[in-house]
C-alpha positions as CSV (number, residue, x, y, z in Angstrom):
1,X,145.4,-31.3,100.4
2,X,145.1,-29.8,97.0
3,X,144.6,-32.1,94.0
4,X,147.5,-32.4,91.6
5,X,147.2,-30.2,88.6
6,X,148.2,-31.1,85.0
7,X,150.2,-28.7,82.9
8,X,148.4,-28.0,79.6
9,X,149.3,-26.2,76.4
10,X,147.8,-25.9,72.9
11,X,149.8,-26.4,69.6
12,X,148.8,-25.5,66.1
13,X,150.3,-26.7,62.9
14,X,150.5,-25.8,59.2
15,X,147.6,-28.0,58.3
16,X,145.1,-26.1,60.6
17,X,144.9,-28.7,63.4
18,X,145.0,-27.7,67.0
19,X,146.1,-30.2,69.7
20,X,145.8,-29.8,73.4
21,X,148.6,-31.6,75.4
22,X,148.8,-32.3,79.1
23,X,151.6,-33.5,81.4
24,X,152.0,-33.8,85.1
25,X,151.0,-35.9,88.1
26,X,148.9,-39.0,87.2
27,X,149.8,-38.8,83.5
28,X,152.6,-40.9,81.9
29,X,154.8,-38.5,80.0
30,X,153.0,-36.1,77.6
31,X,149.6,-36.9,76.2
32,X,147.5,-35.4,73.4
33,X,144.2,-35.1,75.1
34,X,142.3,-33.1,72.5
35,X,142.5,-32.7,68.8
36,X,140.4,-30.0,67.0
37,X,139.9,-29.3,63.3
38,X,140.4,-31.1,60.0
39,X,143.6,-31.0,57.9
40,X,143.4,-28.0,55.5
41,X,146.6,-26.2,54.5
42,X,144.7,-23.1,53.4
43,X,143.5,-22.8,57.0
44,X,147.0,-23.3,58.6
45,X,147.4,-21.9,62.1
46,X,149.4,-18.7,62.3
47,X,148.7,-17.5,65.9
48,X,147.1,-19.0,68.9
49,X,146.2,-17.8,72.4
50,X,144.1,-18.6,75.5
51,X,141.1,-16.5,76.4
52,X,139.9,-17.0,80.0
53,X,136.1,-17.3,80.6
54,X,134.8,-15.9,83.9
55,X,131.8,-18.2,84.1
56,X,133.9,-21.3,83.5
57,X,136.9,-23.0,85.0
58,X,138.4,-23.6,81.6
59,X,139.3,-21.2,78.7
60,X,138.6,-20.6,75.1
61,X,141.2,-21.0,72.4
62,X,141.6,-18.2,69.8
63,X,143.1,-19.4,66.5
64,X,144.4,-17.0,63.8
65,X,144.7,-18.7,60.4
66,X,146.5,-18.4,57.2
67,X,143.5,-17.3,55.2
68,X,142.8,-14.4,57.5
69,X,140.0,-15.9,59.6
70,X,140.1,-16.0,63.4
71,X,138.2,-18.9,65.2
72,X,137.2,-18.9,68.8
73,X,137.0,-22.6,70.1
74,X,135.6,-24.0,73.3
75,X,138.5,-25.4,75.3
76,X,136.7,-28.6,76.3
77,X,134.9,-29.6,73.1
78,X,136.5,-27.6,70.3
79,X,133.2,-26.3,69.1
80,X,133.5,-23.0,67.1
81,X,131.9,-20.2,69.2
82,X,132.6,-17.4,66.8
83,X,134.5,-16.7,63.5
84,X,135.9,-13.3,62.5
85,X,137.3,-12.0,59.2
86,X,140.5,-10.0,59.8
87,X,140.3,-8.5,56.3
88,X,136.6,-8.0,56.1
89,X,135.7,-5.4,53.4
90,X,139.3,-5.3,52.1
91,X,140.6,-6.6,48.8
92,X,143.8,-8.4,49.8
93,X,145.8,-11.1,48.0
94,X,146.2,-14.4,49.7
95,X,149.8,-13.8,51.0
96,X,148.6,-10.6,52.7
97,X,145.6,-12.2,54.4
98,X,147.7,-14.1,57.0
99,X,147.0,-13.2,60.7
100,X,150.3,-11.7,62.0
101,X,149.2,-10.3,65.3
102,X,146.6,-11.3,67.9
103,X,145.9,-10.3,71.5
104,X,143.1,-10.6,74.1
105,X,142.4,-7.3,75.8
106,X,141.2,-8.7,79.1
107,X,140.3,-5.4,80.7
108,X,138.0,-4.5,77.8
109,X,137.0,-8.0,77.0
110,X,138.0,-7.6,73.3
111,X,140.1,-9.5,70.8
112,X,142.5,-7.6,68.6
113,X,143.9,-9.0,65.3
114,X,145.9,-7.7,62.4
115,X,146.9,-9.2,59.0
116,X,150.0,-9.0,56.9
117,X,148.3,-6.5,54.6
118,X,147.8,-4.0,57.4
119,X,144.2,-4.6,58.3
120,X,143.5,-4.3,62.1
121,X,140.2,-5.1,63.7
122,X,138.9,-5.3,67.3
123,X,136.0,-7.5,68.2
124,X,134.1,-7.6,71.4
125,X,133.8,-11.0,73.3
126,X,130.2,-10.4,74.5
127,X,127.3,-12.5,73.2
128,X,127.0,-10.6,69.9
129,X,130.8,-10.8,69.0
130,X,130.4,-7.6,67.0
131,X,133.2,-5.7,65.3
132,X,134.0,-2.9,67.7
133,X,136.5,-0.9,65.7
134,X,139.1,-1.1,62.9
135,X,142.0,0.8,61.3
136,X,144.7,0.5,58.7
137,X,148.3,-0.1,59.4
138,X,151.1,0.5,56.8
139,X,152.0,-2.9,55.6
140,X,153.4,-5.4,55.1
141,X,153.2,-6.5,58.7
142,X,155.4,-9.4,59.5
143,X,155.3,-9.1,63.3
144,X,153.1,-7.4,65.8
145,X,152.7,-7.4,69.6
146,X,150.5,-5.7,72.2
147,X,152.1,-4.5,75.5
148,X,150.9,-5.9,78.8
149,X,148.9,-2.7,79.6
150,X,147.0,-3.2,76.4
151,X,147.5,0.4,75.3
152,X,150.0,0.2,72.5
153,X,150.7,-2.0,69.5
154,X,154.2,-2.4,68.0
155,X,154.6,-3.7,64.5
156,X,157.1,-3.9,61.6
157,X,157.9,-5.9,58.5
158,X,159.7,-6.1,55.2
159,X,160.6,-2.6,54.3
160,X,159.0,-1.2,57.4
161,X,160.8,0.1,60.5
162,X,159.3,-0.3,63.9
163,X,156.1,1.7,64.6
164,X,154.1,2.0,67.8
165,X,150.4,2.9,67.6
166,X,148.1,4.0,70.4
167,X,145.1,1.6,70.7
168,X,143.2,4.1,72.9
169,X,143.2,6.6,69.9
170,X,141.9,4.2,67.3
171,X,145.3,3.1,66.1
172,X,147.0,6.5,65.6
173,X,150.7,6.2,65.3
174,X,152.4,7.4,68.4
175,X,156.1,6.7,67.7
176,X,158.3,5.5,64.8
177,X,161.9,4.3,64.7
178,X,164.5,6.1,62.7
179,X,166.3,4.2,60.0
180,X,169.8,2.8,60.9
181,X,172.8,4.9,59.9
182,X,174.7,3.9,56.7
183,X,177.7,1.7,57.1
184,X,181.3,2.6,56.1
185,X,180.5,2.0,52.4
186,X,177.6,4.4,52.6
187,X,175.0,1.6,52.2
188,X,171.9,1.9,54.4
189,X,170.7,-1.5,55.6
190,X,167.2,-2.4,54.4
191,X,164.5,-2.5,57.1
192,X,163.1,-6.0,57.6
193,X,161.7,-6.7,61.1
194,X,160.8,-10.4,61.7
195,X,160.0,-10.4,65.5
196,X,159.0,-7.9,68.1
197,X,158.1,-7.9,71.8
198,X,157.7,-5.3,74.6
199,X,160.3,-5.6,77.5
200,X,158.8,-5.4,80.9
201,X,155.3,-4.4,81.9
202,X,155.1,-1.0,80.2
203,X,155.1,0.2,76.6
204,X,158.4,2.1,76.8
205,X,161.0,-0.6,75.8
206,X,160.6,-2.5,72.6
207,X,162.9,-5.3,71.4
208,X,162.9,-6.3,67.7
209,X,164.6,-8.9,65.7
210,X,165.5,-8.6,62.0
211,X,166.0,-10.8,59.0
212,X,169.7,-9.8,59.1
213,X,170.1,-11.8,62.4
214,X,170.3,-8.6,64.5
215,X,168.5,-7.7,67.8
216,X,167.8,-4.1,68.6
217,X,166.4,-2.3,71.6
218,X,164.4,0.9,71.3
219,X,163.3,3.2,74.1
220,X,160.3,5.3,73.0
221,X,160.9,7.8,75.7
222,X,164.5,8.7,74.7
223,X,164.9,8.9,70.9
224,X,164.0,7.4,67.6
225,X,167.2,5.5,67.3
226,X,168.0,2.2,68.9
227,X,169.9,2.1,72.2
228,X,171.3,-1.4,71.7
229,X,172.2,-3.6,68.8
230,X,173.6,-7.2,69.0
231,X,174.2,-9.9,66.3
232,X,172.3,-13.1,67.0
233,X,173.1,-16.3,65.2
234,X,173.4,-16.5,61.4
235,X,169.8,-16.5,60.3
236,X,166.6,-14.4,60.7
237,X,165.2,-13.9,64.2
238,X,161.8,-15.6,64.3
239,X,160.6,-15.0,67.9
240,X,161.1,-13.0,71.0
241,X,159.6,-13.8,74.4
242,X,160.2,-11.5,77.4
243,X,159.7,-12.4,81.1
244,X,157.3,-10.3,83.1
245,X,160.0,-8.4,84.9
246,X,161.9,-7.6,81.7
247,X,165.2,-8.8,83.1
248,X,165.5,-11.7,80.7
249,X,164.5,-12.3,77.1
250,X,164.5,-15.5,75.1
251,X,165.4,-15.3,71.4
252,X,164.8,-17.8,68.6
253,X,165.9,-17.9,65.0
254,X,165.4,-19.9,61.8
255,X,168.2,-22.4,62.6
256,X,166.8,-23.7,65.8
257,X,168.9,-21.6,68.2
258,X,167.1,-20.7,71.4
259,X,169.2,-18.3,73.6
260,X,168.8,-16.1,76.6
261,X,169.5,-12.3,76.5
262,X,170.3,-10.6,79.8
263,X,168.7,-7.1,79.5
264,X,170.7,-5.8,82.5
265,X,174.1,-6.6,80.9
266,X,173.0,-6.6,77.3
267,X,174.7,-9.9,76.8
268,X,173.7,-13.2,75.2
269,X,174.1,-16.0,77.6
270,X,173.0,-19.6,77.9
271,X,171.2,-21.6,75.2
272,X,168.5,-24.2,75.4
273,X,169.1,-27.5,73.8
274,X,166.6,-29.4,71.7
275,X,165.2,-27.6,68.7
276,X,167.0,-28.3,65.4
277,X,164.9,-26.3,62.9
278,X,163.2,-23.0,62.5
279,X,161.4,-22.1,65.7
280,X,158.0,-20.5,64.7
281,X,156.5,-19.8,68.2
282,X,157.6,-19.1,71.8
283,X,155.4,-18.8,74.8
284,X,156.5,-18.0,78.4
285,X,154.3,-19.4,81.2
286,X,152.5,-16.6,83.0
287,X,153.2,-18.1,86.5
288,X,156.0,-20.7,86.2
289,X,159.5,-20.4,84.9
290,X,158.7,-22.5,81.8
291,X,159.2,-21.8,78.1
292,X,157.3,-23.6,75.3
293,X,158.6,-23.6,71.8
294,X,157.4,-25.1,68.6
295,X,158.8,-25.2,65.1
296,X,159.4,-27.0,61.8
297,X,161.2,-29.9,63.4
298,X,157.7,-31.1,64.4
299,X,158.6,-31.2,68.1
300,X,157.0,-29.1,70.9
301,X,159.5,-28.5,73.7
302,X,158.9,-27.4,77.3
303,X,162.0,-26.1,79.1
304,X,162.7,-25.0,82.6
305,X,164.3,-21.5,82.2
306,X,166.1,-21.8,85.5
307,X,167.8,-25.1,85.2
308,X,167.7,-25.1,81.4
309,X,166.5,-28.7,81.4
310,X,164.1,-30.2,78.9
311,X,160.9,-31.2,80.9
312,X,158.7,-32.4,78.1
313,X,159.0,-32.9,74.3
314,X,156.3,-34.2,71.9
315,X,156.6,-35.3,68.3
316,X,153.4,-34.2,66.6
317,X,154.0,-35.4,62.9
318,X,153.3,-32.0,61.3
319,X,155.3,-28.8,61.1
320,X,154.3,-26.7,64.1
321,X,153.6,-23.0,63.8
322,X,152.0,-21.8,67.1
323,X,152.0,-22.7,70.8
324,X,150.4,-21.2,74.0
325,X,149.9,-22.3,77.6
326,X,146.4,-23.1,78.9
327,X,145.1,-22.8,82.5
328,X,146.1,-25.8,84.6
329,X,143.5,-28.4,85.4
330,X,142.9,-31.2,87.9
331,X,144.8,-34.2,86.6
332,X,141.7,-36.4,87.2
333,X,139.6,-34.3,84.9
334,X,142.0,-34.4,82.0
335,X,140.6,-36.8,79.5
336,X,143.2,-38.9,77.8
337,X,142.8,-39.1,74.1
338,X,145.0,-40.0,71.1
339,X,148.5,-40.8,72.6
340,X,150.0,-42.2,69.4
341,X,152.1,-39.1,68.4
342,X,153.8,-38.8,71.8
343,X,153.7,-42.3,73.5
344,X,156.8,-43.4,71.6
345,X,158.9,-40.7,73.3
346,X,158.1,-42.0,76.7
347,X,157.4,-45.6,76.2
348,X,159.6,-48.6,75.3
349,X,158.9,-48.5,71.6
350,X,161.1,-45.7,70.5
351,X,164.3,-46.9,68.9
352,X,166.2,-43.8,69.9
353,X,165.5,-44.4,73.6
354,X,165.0,-48.1,73.9
355,X,168.2,-50.1,73.2
356,X,166.2,-53.4,72.9
357,X,164.1,-52.0,70.1
358,X,167.1,-51.0,68.0
359,X,168.2,-53.3,65.1
360,X,171.3,-55.4,65.9
361,X,174.6,-53.6,65.0
362,X,176.5,-55.0,62.1
363,X,179.8,-56.6,62.9
364,X,182.8,-54.9,61.4
365,X,185.2,-57.0,59.5
366,X,188.7,-56.7,60.5
367,X,191.4,-55.6,58.0
368,X,193.6,-58.3,56.7
369,X,197.2,-58.3,57.4
């Protein structure tokens, strides 16, 4: 009989701290089992991903930071294995140094990263960790995503329409979206992409979200104009997460709305309850029907995308900016660490869940006759 496995995920916050959480058989609720890094707002976490290691059962955690550095951490100890400079050799101001896109190219064993200023670099994950190649993107870059075949990179930003570059040709631009048509008043809307993701397994369909709370679908095989446009909420679209088959896409915005988009019908459907502030990061589990979200409400949520139920939630004190799933591990091997931030949600000491811990209600005085 196989040993029970614990679900694990990593969360980064605006102060630069990375926490590893676990939940599952043998563990009471959600536990913070690891905590890496010191509090430093200048090194706040912007992006985070898991990098599998062939020689080990665990993985390494790649962290892209606010100051333009990328750290590779050991999954078990948090030791820094390597550090890269995304803007090495470029004079960039602080607000353009942020890491806006990051991906692990598993077939080539390389890490790709790009900054808001447009600097893109590729580093090998071999022993030397050398810089393999680099190129310049037309910034500012507010969102960037690599397709699942690791051949194309889609990006856009404030004043920049969607562009797709070919990674096999050193970042040469392969496709660019056309500006939207003017409205009835003759005013052309300003381009401002805030989220992007590829739909399905190939690089052909690209879904983008704008700061004008609109979602657009582009087909790079058909034309330069969008093939679908839908309004979404009343604030900027912050994140897009597509399922592997491309049939469903989850959208998040700056007001805490988390909703499902059916790509077959091009209709917005069910929402997930829980988040109440700007959602800064979404991550779909590679094998299970689970969705992780983290945002400025300081909660990390794990939802079942089929039943739409909240499986786990964790209050982590700081505003959260990034989340990713880690490989599952034997529950007996998960070392329990600092439970203080999350124990209150599953124990008997939380006033919101324990009626006995709440202060006594004040008696209302009746009105006189």
